[in-house]
C-alpha positions, 0 to 999 in steps of 0.5 A, a space after each residue: 550337434 543333431 540334439 542342440 538344434 532341434 532344441 531350438 527348434 522346439 523352442 521356436 514352435 513353443 515361442 510361436 505358438 504361445 504368441 499365437 502365430 503359425 507354425 507348418 512343415 516345409 519341404 521340396 523334392 524334384 526328379 529329373 528326366 535325364 539325370 539320374 542321383 548318385 546310386 550304389 549300382 551292381 550287375 550279375 556275377 562276369 557281367 559288366 555294368 550296364 548305363 542308360 543314358 538320357 539326354 532330351 530330345 529338342 523337339 519334346 516339350 516336357 521339362 526336364 525336372 519336376 519340383 513338388 515343393 510342399 507345406 504340413 499343417 499338421 495341426 488339420 493335416 491338412 499339405 499344400 503342394 505346389 508343382 513347379 518345373 525344373 530344379 527348386 532354384 532361388 526363384 521358384 522358391 521364393 515365389 513357393 514360399 511368397 505362395 505359402 504367404 498369401 495362404 497363411 494370410 488368407 486364414 487371418 494370420 501376420 506371422 508363418 514360423 516355418 520349419 524347414 525339413 524338419 527328417 529327424 535323421 537329416 543334419 541339415 536341418 538350420 535354425 536360427 532366432 
């Protein structure tokens, strides 16, 4: 299944390049100060596992989470970054996509082909056309 997706991605990139469309690669990551990721834990032999329960104080002005969206222009090596407060949820993602379109339009281009999460080990890559 993974090789089928990679072939479809490569075909889409070739089509975009043939038509002079802009091809970009996008991903996002987010960090939380209070929600910890699921990780393996360990402790010294015969010692209890120690966990730290983090919570945000009511008066704390800093956000619980920080998200970073990025878009790579492979030809130039230029990376567009956008940091936002909170997790990468629908409205934040929509705002980022609108910003990307503005960046491409400023270059005089009409079509943006966005390869989202291009990592070869990530089977969540989804392409359809």
